[in-house]
N, C-alpha and C positions, 0 to 999 in steps of 0.2 A: 852774945853781944850783938849790938846793932848800932848802926849810925843813926844819930838824931841831931837835931839842931837845938842849941841852947838858946837862952834868952837874948844873947848878943848876936845871934845869927850865925854862930860858928857851929860847924859840924862837930858832934860829940860822938865818941866811940865808947861810951860807957855801956855796960851791960844793962838789959831790961830787967825790971823787977818782975816778980811772979804776978803781981796784980796786973801789971801792964801786959804781960803775956796772956793772962786770962782774958783781959779786955779785948786784946787783939784777936784772940781765938773766937770769943763771943761775937765780935764784930764780923769776922769772916764767916762764921756759921750763919749769922743773920743775913749776911749778903748772899750766901749760897742758898738759903731758904727762899729769899726774895727771888733770886734767879730761877729756882726750881718752880716757885709759884707762877712766876711770869711765863715760864716755859709751858707749865701745865695749862695755864689760861690760854696761851697762844695755840697750844695743841687742841684744846676744847673748842676755841673759836674756829680753828681750821676745820675741825670735824663737823661742827655745826654748819659751817659754810659749805663743806662738801655735801652734807646731808640736804641742805637747802638746794644746792645745785642739782643733786640727784633727783630730789622731788620735782624741781622745775623741769629737768630733762624728762622725767616720767610723764609729767603733765603735758609737755610738748609732744611726746611720743603718742600719748593717748589722744590728744587733739588731732595729730596727724592721722592716727588710725581711724578716728571717727570721721575725719574729712575724707579719707580714702574710702571708707564704707559708704558715706553719703554720695560721693562721686560714683562709686560702683552701682549703688541703687539707682541713682539718676540715669547712669548709663544703661542699666537693665530696663528701666522704664522707657527710656528713649528707644532702645532696641525693640522693646515690646510694641511700642506705638508704631515704630517704623515697620515692624513685621505685620502688624494689623493693617497699616496703610497699604503695605505692599500686597498683602493678601486681598484687601478690598479692591486695590487697583487691578490685580490679576483677575479677581472675580468679575469686576466691571468690564475689563477687557474681554474676558471669556464670554460674558453675557452679551456684550456688544457684538463680538464675533459671531456668537450663536444667532443673535437676532439678525445680523447682516446676512448670515447664511440662510436663515429662514426666509428673510425678505427676498434674497436672490432666488431661492428655490420656489418661493411663492410666485415671484415674477416669471420664473421659467415655466412653472406650471400654468400660470395665467396666460403667458404667451403661447404655450403649446395648446391650451384650451381655445384661445382665440383663433390660432391657426386651424385647429381641428374644426371649430365652429365655422370658420371661413370656408374650409374645404367642404364641410357638410352642406353649407349654404350654396356653394358653387355646384356641388353635386346635385342638390335639390333643384336649383334653377336649371341645370342642364337636363335633369330628368323631366322637369316641367316643360322645358323647351322641346325636348324630344317627344314628349307626350302630345304637346300642342301640334308639332309637325306631323306626328302620326295621325292625330285626329283630323288635321287639315287635309292630309293626304287621303284618309278614308273618305272625308266629305267630298273632296275633289273627285275621287274615284266614283263615289255615289252619284255626284253631279254628272260625271261623264256617262255613267250607266243610265241615269235618268234621261239624259239628252239622247243617248243612243236608243233607249226604249221609246222615247217620244218620236224620234225619226222613224223607227221601225213601225210604230203604230200609225204614224202619218202615211208611211209608204203603203202599209197594208190597207188603210182606208182609201188611199188613192187608187190602189190596184182594184179594190172592191168597187170603187166608184166607176173606174174605167170598164170593168167587166159588166157592171149593171148598165152603163151607158151603151156598151156594145150589144147587150141583150135587148135593150130598148130599141136600138137602131135596127137590129135584125127583125124585131117584131113589127116595127113601123114599115120597114121595107117589104116584109111579107104581106102586110095588110095592103100596101099600095099595089104590089104585084097582083094581089087578088082582085083589086078594084079595076085595074087597067083593062082586062078583057071585056068587062061589062061596059065600060065607057066607049070602047071601040065600036059597039053595035049601035050607038046613038048617032043621030045625024049631026054633022058638023055644025049646022046652023041652029040646032035646037037650043033654045034659050036656057033650058034647065041644065043641059050638059055644060054649056059654056060657063054657066055661073057656078056649077058645083065643083069643077076641077080646080079653078083658082082658089075657091073657098077651102078645099081640102088641102092644098099646098100651103096656104097661108096659116092654117091652123095646126098643121102637123110638122112642117119643115123646120119651124123655129128660125133662129138667126142664121143657120147654115143650110146647105143643100143636103138632101137625104143621101146617105151612102147606099150604093147599089141600085139607084134609080136609073133606068135606061136613058142613055143619051146625056147624062150630066155628071160633073165631078162632085164627089160626095165630101162635105165638111163634117167634122165631129160635132156631135151635140154636147153641150156643156154638162159635165157630170154633176150628179146631185151630191151636195156636201154631206159628210157623215154626221151623225147626231153628236151633240156636245156631251162630253163626259169629264169627270174628275176635276183637275185643276183648271182646265179651260172653262168649264161651266161656272165654277166659283169665281174665276177672274172676270168673266164676262158679266155675271150678275152683279159683282161688286162695282164694276165700272159702268153698268147700265148701257151696254153696247151690244151689237149683234155679234154672233160667234165668228171669229176670224178663220181664215182658210189659208192653206199653203204655207209659204215661208213665214208669213206673219204669225201663224199659230205656233210654229216651231220656235221663233224668237221669243214669243210671250211665255212659252213653257220654260225656256232656259232662264228668263228673268225671274219667273216664279220660284224655280229651284234655287237660284242664287239668293233671293230674298229669304227663303226658308232656311237654308243651310249656311251660306257663307256669312251673311250679315251678323248672326249671333256670335260666330267665331271671331269676326273682326272686332266687334264691340267688347268681347271678353279680353282680347289681347290689348286693346287700347286702354281698358280699365286696369290693366296689370294683373289680371286673374287668369290662371290657366283653366282650361275646360275641366280638368280634374278637380281643382279647388272649387269651381262653380258648382260642379255636381255634388261635391261634399257639402257645400253650404246650402244646398237646396233642401226643402223640408222632407223630401222623400229619401234623403241620404240614409244609408244603413248605419247601425251602431258599430263601433270598432270593437274587436275582441278585447277582453280584459287584459290579456297578456301582450298587447301591442307594445313594442319598444317605447320607452318613455319619451324620447325625442320625437317620435312619430304620433304619440297620443296627446301630448300637451306641452306647454311651456310654463316653467316656474321661474318667476323673476323676483328681484329684491335681494338685498345683501343678507348674509347670515345674521340672525338676531333680530332683523326687522320683520314687519308683517309681510308675508309672501303673497304674490298674486299668481293665480293659476288660470291659464287660458287653454281650454280644450279645443282640439282640432275636430273632434266629433264626440258624441256621447259614447260612454263606455258601457259595455255589457257587464253584468255582475260576475265577479270571479268566484271560483270555487274555493280558493284559499288565499291567504295573505301573500301579496307580491311586494318585495322590497327592492328599491333602487337607491344607489348612492349617487346623488346628483353632484355634490361637492365633497371632496375628501380633505379634512382638516389636517393641520400640521402640529396640533397640540398633543398632550399626553393621551394614551389609550386608557379608557375606563376599564377598571377591574372590579370584580365583585367586592361590595362593601365601600367602594369609592363614592364620594359626593359628586353629583351631576347636576348641572343647571340646564334645563331644557326649555325651548320655546316651541310650542305645539299649536298648529292650526289645522282645521279640517275643512274639506271642500266637497261639494256634490260632484259625483262622477257623471251627472247628466248635463249640467250647464256650467260647472265650475264655480258656482256661488259659494262664498265663505259661509260655512255652517258651524263655526266654532261656537260652543255654548257661551253666550254673553253673560256678563255680570251686569246688574242694574242697581242703581242707588234708589233712595226713597222717592226721587222725582221721576224714575223710569228711564234715566239716561244710560245708554249701554256703552260699554267700553269697546275698544277696537278688537278685530277678529283674530286674536291669538291669546294663548295662555302661557304664562311664565311660571315654571315650577322648579323647586329645589328638592331633589330626592336622592336617596341612596340606591346604588345599583344592587338591588336584591329582589327576591321574589315577593317579599312582603310589600314593597313600595310600588313595583312596576308590573307584577304578574307576568303576562306573556310578553311584555315589552323588554323584559330583562335580557333575554337572549338576543334581541335585536340591538339593544344599546351596548351590551357588553362587548368590549374590544374595539368600540368605535372611538376614533380620535376626536378631541375637542376641535371645534371649527367645522365639523362635518354637517352636511344637510342630507337627510334621508327623506325619501318619498315612498309612502306605503299605499297600496291599493287593496282594499278588503271589502267583503260583502257586508251590507247593512240593510235592514228591513225598514222601509219608510212607507207608512200608510198601508201596511199589509203586503207591499211589493218589495222584492229583493232588488237592490241596486248597488252601485259602487260608491264607497266613501274613500276620498283621497286625504291622507294625513301627511303633513309636512312637519318634520321634527328637525330643529336646529340644536346641535349639541354645542353649547356655549362654553368658552373658557372659564375656569374657576380660579384663575389668577390673572393679574394684570398682564396684558398681551400687546403692549405698544412698543414704542421706541425708547431705549434707555437714554436718560439725561444725566449729565455730570452732577454729582452731589453738590449741595451748597454748603459752604463753610459755616460752622456754628450751629448746624442743625443735627438732630439725632441721626445716628447711622442705622441703616436697615440691612442686616446681614441675613441672606437667604440660608435656609437650612435644608434638611432632608425631608422628603415626603410633603413638600409644599409648605413647610413651616418657615417662619422668619423670626429674627431676634432684634429687638430694639436696643441700641446701646447709646447711653448718654455720655460715656467717656469723659467724665469730669466737667461736663458743660454746666454753666450756671443756670439756675432756674429762670425761666423767661418772665419778663415783665410786661410783654405785649404778645399777642398771638401772631405767629408767623407760619407760613406753609411753603413747601417746596415740592415740585413735581419730580419724581424719580424715574417714572416711566410715562411717556406721553401716549395716550390712547388716540384712536381715530374714529370713535363711534359718536353716538348722539350726545349732545351736551346736557349736563344736569341743570335743572331749573330750581328756583327757590321753593317750589311746592312739590318737587319730585320725591318719589319713594324709590330708593335705589336698593339693588341687591349687591352686597359687598362683603368683603372680608375685612375685619377690624381687629387691631391689637392696640391696647392702651396700657401704659405703665405709669406708676407714680414717680414724679420727679424727686420726691422726698426720700424714699427708701428703695426705689427700683422694683417694687412689687408689681406683679401683673394684675391689672384691674379686669381686663377681658382679653380673650384671645380666640379668634375664630379662623385661624389659619391651620391648614393640614389637609392632606389628600382625602381623609375620611370624615372631615368636619364639614357640615353643611354651611353654606353662606347664610348671612342674616340680612334682614331688611332694615334700612335706616331711613326714617321719615323726616325729611328736612322741613316739612310744614308743621311738625310737632314742636311746640315750645319747650318740651322737656328734653329734646335732643341738645347736646352740647352746642352752645352758641358759636364756638369756634368752627365746628363742623358745618353748621348752617351758613356761616359767612364765607368760608374758604372753599367749599366744594361746588359752589354755584359756577356754572360755565365750564367746569372740568369735563372733558369727554370720557365716554365709556371706554374701558380698557386701560385707564391711567392708574398709577400708584402715587399717592400723595402722603408725605410725612408732615406732621403738624406739631408745633411747640405751643402749648396753651397754658396761660396763667390760670390761677384758680378761678377768677371771675368769668373766664371763657370755657370752663369745664364744669366740674361738680360744685365749685365754690369753696371746697375745703383744702385743695392742694393742686399744685400745677401738675400737668400730665403731658406725656408724649404719646402721640397717636400715629399709626400708619393705617391707611385705607386703600384697598384695591376695589375700584368701581367696576363691577362686572356687568350690570344691566340696569335698565330703568323700567319699572313696572308701568304698564299702560294705565291711563286714568280709569278710575272706578273698578280696578281689578279686585276680584273677590279672593281674599286670602284664606278663606275657610275651605273645608272639605278635605282636610288631610286624612288620608287613609291610614290603616295600621302600619306602624313602622315608618311613616313618612314625616313624623314630627322632626323639624330641624333643630340643631343645637342653637340655643339662645345665648347671647353674650351675657356674662355675669353682671354687666352694668346696664340696667334698663334704660338709662338716659342716653345710651348710644344706639342700641339695636333692639329689634323685636323679631318674632319668627318670620322667616321668608315664606311665601306661598308654597304649599306642598301639593303634590299630585294626588288625586283620588286614584285608588288602586284600579289599574286597568285602563286608565284614561289614555 
């Protein structure tokens, strides 16, 4: 039974029929099914929502992971760049410290050399002064001896004259005594006697009375002067006067000695030349021995790498073997067998110091200056006997060799001046410029160009990394250099002439085939500099932009002949002919 409402709104308590019960049951089942379907749908929706949320969470986690990885990569790149910058800064600081130390050492050595030169000059001047004093003292002593000899000779002549006069007086007195008895026998009034005696007195007595004549005081007869000899005769003849006597003769002899001895000494002192240097400069001066110390035999002027000038202090005799002197000791690397070397060589005559370097001449007959610039390898094939001389020598050194040479069938001395030039830039380090390729020094003289993500250049630019102090490059110069060029497109090396055993190359700035960027930016750069360049395609080969680093080592003299390379002396040539060509090489044994 169940309660239900009837049509009148009153609650009824009659029992349900079977149909009603089945309807109510079906109605409950349908409602339960709807509720179950709703529940399943809600559960499916919740599951789908949870899956979507899980997928979103996974996506967010993946994004966070990727962002973390990207930040880590950026951090690693930044750390790598910072490390590279730190290493570059440390290397620059170390290089600057090394260069400062080298400059300080060079200044110390130069100051010591100047002091040594000043002491040597002072010692030389003191020796000249003492030599001049000694020669003056000797000449003064010679003058005194000459004066004493003149006085002695004059005294001897006076004694001889007095003795001769005394003998003459005795002879006259004897003659008068012999005549006196004969005159006494004549008559006092005899005209002949009266006339003869006064005649005899007037003719024989002279200006004084006769010594020993009876009854009178005897005055001396004037002595006969000695004959003129030596300097007196020459002086009298030159002055066209009669021969002087007595003190006048002595005075004139002293004046003659002074004119002959003291006057040349005074003139040499006034002119600033010592008697020793005057004697050395005279045509009759003897030749110096071949092994005379270098500073006493000659002076060699001019900076290392420039044309030297030799001034001999006297001709040198021919040596029996080669003599080697180190005039300047360089501060660069020591040359080892197989290393590349850049030499400036000049030869001079040991007779007059004239430059005898074999000249090169063009078609018009114009000769280049007196030195040869050669790029060689330190081995027997390139240098022959010079290998042992150059081996172990430091770059920046000047050597002076003296050896025998046969000229016109006669053996004489040949002087050879060899400058061992640096094979890397050797100036003052300059701070790098932002936006330019980095140049990283490597081992054994090598370098590495790094673009480090720099954009390709649209215009040519250059920056000096090491500032040299040598001669400036001109637009028509042919320079000896080390060159490295890399492609900006893929970083491949186009040419590389760096390395201790790699020979430098020649770059002709007057050649239209040379990179236009090099021809434009290297003008006025001094020797010893390192320059880095960023060149667009139109300033390089025309097909791609390039980065170039150049070390300017030397400038060839005008009209230099680059031919004559001996066996093994052919230098390495850059792989890009538009940059470099062979540097001049040495003939074997030159």
